[in-house]
N, C-alpha and C positions, 0 to 999 in steps of 0.2 A: 497932820499926816505922819509927821516923824513919830509921834507917840503911838499912832495906829500900827505903824511898821514895827516898832520896838515891841508892842504887845503881841503882835503875831510871832515874832521870832522868839520872844521869851517863852510864850506858851509852847511853840514848837520844840525848843530846846529842852524845856522841862519835861514835856511828854516823852521825847526820845529817851531821856536818862531814866525817868521813872518807870517807863514801860519795861526797861531791861531789868530793873530791880524787882518789879512785880512778877516777871517771868521767872526769875530765880527763886523767889519766895514761894510762888504757886507750885513750882516743881518740887520744892522741899516739903511742902505741906500736903501734897497730893491733890491740889485743887486743879484737876485736869478734866478735860471733856473727852470721853471715850467715844469711838465711832460705833455706830449701830447698824451700819449697812442698809440704812433706810433713808432717813432725812440727813443725817450727819455724814457728809461725803469725804471727810478727811480719812486718811489711812492710819493714823497713829494718834496716841493720846497728846493732846495740846492744852497747855495751861490756859485758864480763862481768868477774868478779873480786870479786863482792859478798861472798865469804867473808872477804876481808881486813879491811874495816871491821867486820864482825860480830865476828871473832876478837878484834881489838884493842879494841873497845868492850867486849866481854865481859870482858876481862882488866883494864881500867882500874879498876874498882871494887875488885877484890881487891888490886891493886898499891897503891891508895890506903890500904887498911886495913893493909897490911904496912909502908908507909912511915910512917904516922901511927897507930900502935896505940892511942894514948890517946883518940881521938875516939869510940870505940864499944866496948861490951862484946863485940860480934861478933868483934872482933880476936882474942880468946882462942880462939874456935872455929876461925878461920882458921889461927892458928899451931898449934893442936892437930893439925890435919890437913894441915899444910904439905907432908908427903911425898906424900900422895895428890893434893893440888892441883897439886904440881909435875909429877907424872905426868899429871894430867888435861890440863894445858896443853901438855905435850910431845906426848901422843897426839893432841890436837886439832890442833896444829901439823902433825903428820905426815899426818893425814887431809886437812888443807887443802892441803898440798903435793901429796899423791897426787891429789887432785881437780883441782888446777891443771895438773899434768902431763897428766892425761887430757884436759883442755880444749885444752891446747897440742898434744899429740902423738897424741891419740886412741889411748890405750893399748888393748891386746888385753884382753878380759874376764878372762882368766886372771891377767894381771899385776894387774889392778885388784882382783880378789878376793883375791889373794895379799897385797896391801898391807893390805887391810881385815882379813884374818885376823891378820896381825902385830900390828896395832893393838888388836884385840879380845883376843888372848891377853895382850899386855902389860897392858892394862887389868885383865884378870882377876887377873894376878899382883900388880898394884899395889893390889888390895883392892876393885875394883869388880866385885863378883861377886853371883850370884844363888844363894845356898846353900839357900834354901827357897822354895817356892811358897805364896802366900797362899791360905787356905781360909776363905771367908766363913762357913762353917758349923762351924768347929772350929779346932784348933791348926794352925799352918803345917806343910806337908809337907816334911820334910828331903830334899834331893836327894842328898847324899852324893857319890859320884864323878861323878854326872851334872851336877854344878854347872858344871864347865868347858864342856862342849858346849852346855848351856842358855844360859850367859852369852854364849859366842861367837855363837850363833844369835840372841840378843837384839840384840847390837850389829850384826850384819850385817843383821838384819831392819829395824831402825830406820834405818840409814844408807841401804840401798837403797830403802826404802819412801818416804823423803823425796825421795831422788834421782829416783825414777820419777814422784813427784807434781809435780815441777818442770816442768810442761809448759804452764802458763798464767802470764801476768804476775801476780805477787803471790800465787800459790796456795801454794807451799811456805813462803814466809816468813810469810804470814798464818796458815796452819794451825799453824806453830810458835808464833806469838804466842798463839793461843787454847789450844793444848795446854799451852804453858808457863805460861799463866795458870791453867789447871786444876791443874797440878802445884804451882804456888805456893800455891793455896788448900789443896790436900791437905796440903802440908807445914806450912802454918800450923795446920791441924787437928791434926797430930801434934806440933806445937811443935818441929819440925826446923829449928832457926834456920839452920844452914849451907846446907841445901837451899833455904830461902826466899831467902836472900841471893843464891846463885848463879843460882837460877831467875829472880829479879827482874832480875839483870844480863843473862841470856840474853834474856828477854822485851823488855827495853829496847833491847838491841842489834838484835834482829830487827825491832822496830817502827820504829826509826830508819831501817833499810834499806828497810822497806816503804814509807816515804814516797816513795821514788824507784822502787820496784819495782811499785807498784800500776798496773794498766792505765790507759793505755798506759806500759809500763815504759821507763825511761830508763837502767837498768842491770840486768843479770842476775846471779843467784847463780852460775851455772856449776856444774860438778860439784863444784868445791872448796867452794863455799858450801852446796850442798844436802847433801853428805856430812858437812860440819862440823856442820850443824844437827842431822842425824840422830844423829851421835855424841854431841853434847852433851845431846840429849833422853835418849839411852839411858843415859848415864853419871850425869847429874844425878838421874835417877830412882832411882838406887842409892846415892848418897852419903849417908852419915849415917844410913841405915836400920839401925840396930843393934838397936833394941828390937824385941821380938816383934810388938808392935802395928803397927810400921812396915813389917813385911814385905809388907803390902798394897801399899805404894808401890812395892816392888821390881819388880813385874811387872804384877800385875793391873790397877791403875788406869792406868798408861801405855798398856796394850793397848787399853783402852776409850777413852782420851782420844785416842790416835792411830788410832782405828778407821778413819778415812777412807783414809789411805795404806796401812794394813795390808790393808784389803779390796781396795783398788785393786791392790796388789802380788799378793795372793793370786789375784785374778781374772786378772791378766796371766800368772802362772805356769800356771794351770789352762788358759788359752786357748792358750798357746804349747805346752804339753805335749800337749794334745789334737791340735793341728795339726802335731805333730812338728817344731816350730821350736826353735831354740836359745833358752834363757831370756833371753839378752841381746839377742835380735833386736828392733829398734825396730818399733813399729807405731802406728797411730792409732785404737786401741780402748780407750785409757784413759778413765776416767769423764769427765775434763774434755774430751777430744776429742769424746766422744759428745754431751755437752751442746751444745758448739759446732755439731756436726752437726745437732742437733735445732733449731737455729735461735737458740739463746741467743747474746747478744753476749758478748765475753770478759769484760767487767765483770760482767754478770748471772750468768754461769757461775761466776765466782770468788765472788761474794757468796752464791750458793746453796750452794756447798761450804763457805764460811765458816759458814753457818747450820748445816750438818750437823755441823761440827766443834764449834761451841758446844753443840749438843744432846748430842753424845757426851761433851763435857766435863761438862755438868750431870749426865748419867747417871753418869759416873765419880765425881763427888762424892757423889751420892746413894748409890751403892754403898758409899762409904766410911763414911758416917754412918748408914745405914739398917739395919734389922734383917733377919734372914735371909729372912723372907717377902717383903719388898719386893725384896731382891736376887734371889731366884728370878724374880720377875715381870720385873724389869728385864733380867736376863740372858737370859731367854726371848725378850723383845722384841728384844734386841741380836742374838741368833743368827738369829732369823727375818728381820730386816732384812738381815743379812749373807748369808744364803742366797738371799733374793730378789735382792740385788745381784749375787751370782755368777751367778744364772741369767740375769738381764736383760743384764748387761754383758759376760759371757763368750761368750754365744751357744752354750752347751753345756748340754744336758739331762742330768739325773742319770742317766737310763737309758743315754745315750750314754757318759757318763763311766764308768759301771760296765762297759759293754761294752768300752770302750778298755782299762780295767785288766785285764779278763779276757784280751783279746787280747795285752796286754804280758806277762802272766804265761805264756801259752802260747808266745809268741815266745821268752822266756827259757829255758824248758824245752827248746824245740827247739834253740836255740843250744848249750845244754850238751850235749844228746845228739849234736848234729852234731860238736862238737869231740872228743868221745870216740870217735865212729865214725871220724873222720879219723885219729886216732892209731892205732886198730886197723887201718885200711886201710894205713897206712904200714908197719906191721910185717908185715902179710900180703903186701903187694906185693913186699917185700924177699925173700920166699921163693917168689914166683910163678914158674913155669916156662914159661909161655906167655901170649900176649896174651889168648886167650879166658878163661884163669884170672884174669888181671888185671881184665878187663872184668866178670867176675861179681863180683869184690870191689867195683868201682866201682858196680855197680848196686845193691848192698845199701847202700852209703854214700850214694848219691844219694836212695834212698828215705828214709833218716833225715834228709837235708837238706830233705825236704818236696818234692822234685822228682817229676814224674809221667811224664816221658819224657826220653830223652837220645839223642844221636847223636854217635858218635866217628868222625871221619875221619882216617886216618893215611896220610901220603904215604910212598911207597916211597922208598928211598934215592936212586933215580935220578929221582924225582918223575914218572916215566912211568906209574906204577900207584899204586893206593891201596887201602887196606882200610877197610871201613865196619863198625861195630858199632852196633846200635840196641837200645834197651830201652823198653818201655812198661809202666807199672804196670797191673795187672789192672783192666779196666774204664775205663782212662783213655787213649783213643787219642790219638795225637800230633796236636797243633794242632786240637783239637776246641773250638769255642766261643771265648770271649774268653780269651786266654792271655797269660802272661808268659814271656819267653824271654831267654836271654843266650847269646852266642857268646864262647867263651874260647879264646885261642890255646894251642896245645900246642907249647912252644919250649924249646930247650935251648942254652945258650951263644950266643944270638942267632940260632940256625937254627930256622926254622919246621918243625915235624914233623907238624903237622896241626891240627885244631881240635875243640873239644868244644862242642856245642849242647845246652843244657838248657832245660826248660820246665815249666810248671805252669799250671793254670787259675787265673784271677783269682778271688779269694774266700778266706775263711778267714784264716789267719795268713799275711801277705805275706812275701817274702824280705827280710830285713833287711840292713844293711850287714855285719853279721857273717857271715851265710850267704854273701854275695857274696865276702868275703875267703876263706872256707873253699873255695869253688868254685875260685878262683884258685889256692889251695894244691893242690887236687886235680888241676888241669891240670898243675901243675909236677910233682906225683907221678907222673902218667901219663907225662910226658916223660922223667923219670929212669928209670922202669921200662922204657920203650921202648928207651932207649939201652942199658941193661944187657942186656936180652934180645937185641938186635941184636948186641951185642958178644960174647955167648955163642954165638950162632948163627954168627958169622963164624969162631969158633974151633972150631966143631963140637961145642960142649958142650951144645947145647939141641936138641930136636926142632923141626921146622918148625911154624910157628904161623900161617901165613896163612889167613885166614878169607875165604870167598867174599863178593864184593861184595854188600852188601845183607843179609848174614847177621850172625849174632851174633858 
């Protein structure tokens, strides 16, 4: 326990000193975060790069034990896991660099996610894996081949949860301090010495940084720091959990201890999915933003969320040491609170969410049927002998697309005359009531041959981007068929196919 305390104080002291140094250098180099009067609520430029002092301060106690192994018996545990620790620090450095690149270059979400996936897979193959799920009512549940996707999702979830939580001064770092303290106590309960040592180092490093990050913040974590904290929480909760009893630490306890960022992330995903926004799109609907909007000061909002994290930490520890009956009660309370939070902060009712899921299922089914219909139409149009025959094929296909009326206008080769083909679904007159419509050019090799207008009444399953793409492909198919038929007519191989204006 003396070594654990020294590790905590060493990491804390190094973090305090190094944070001051990074603040000075960041200001000199212009590495500052500017307010945007939207999501960034600070009123002045603030230096970022807090991940650097946290990373170095976290590593210093381990380096000390490696250089002076005689000072503590914990050195044996460190040397025993030296390969995994080397991988841990390598992956942590990679996450830090990835986040700092995002801070500097504003990486696209796809590149950022790809980097996180690489780190998560590397950590899995290095031994940081969830091979079983804890079961408070019986033996652990073996995951088998599902261990890789579950582990990767665990790392991605923790990294992005802490990253999304970093919206108020001191919030992400403070939550990490309390969650890390909880996991430290849980590791002590299971006598997991290496996990205790590393978690003490992380908690000390985060607390030292928090001295300068508590509102009003003088330095920010940046994406590098928040992703680093999420990665370390995810990996340290897995290290050394080899005994069956310790499988609870692997996933179940950290999920509860990190309940605040996990719930906030889940709410953000539900909210953006419901509004058909990209998951990575920023907004001001996170829990901390809403507390500020309700009139809480930054400091009061942060302290309120600290209390929530402490309560969840206490709940996590009680789950660790309590009997099954108590666990059922605590879990029930946890899920009720989570459900209420999703309802309050996402602005989405359960009935609305279920209806949205139903609409999404219908849309997927319609898109699949539309793709198949377009493939059949392509084959049939290649054998069509006249424009009326081609239009009948198009009518059937448009019906599958969910359209209710259409009008095809084809210009004559001299553009002095034109042909019109129309279609109305039975009982659905054109342009009746509130409608959605689209006008698509019918072109070939840059020459405009006509236009296709399609429409449907608003309501039910809307026209998705996939359907719009298929409609463009249909207009291209019409143009190709028209060129083919006109070529055959010019050589006398096809019968006349002119339809009367306004006719079918």
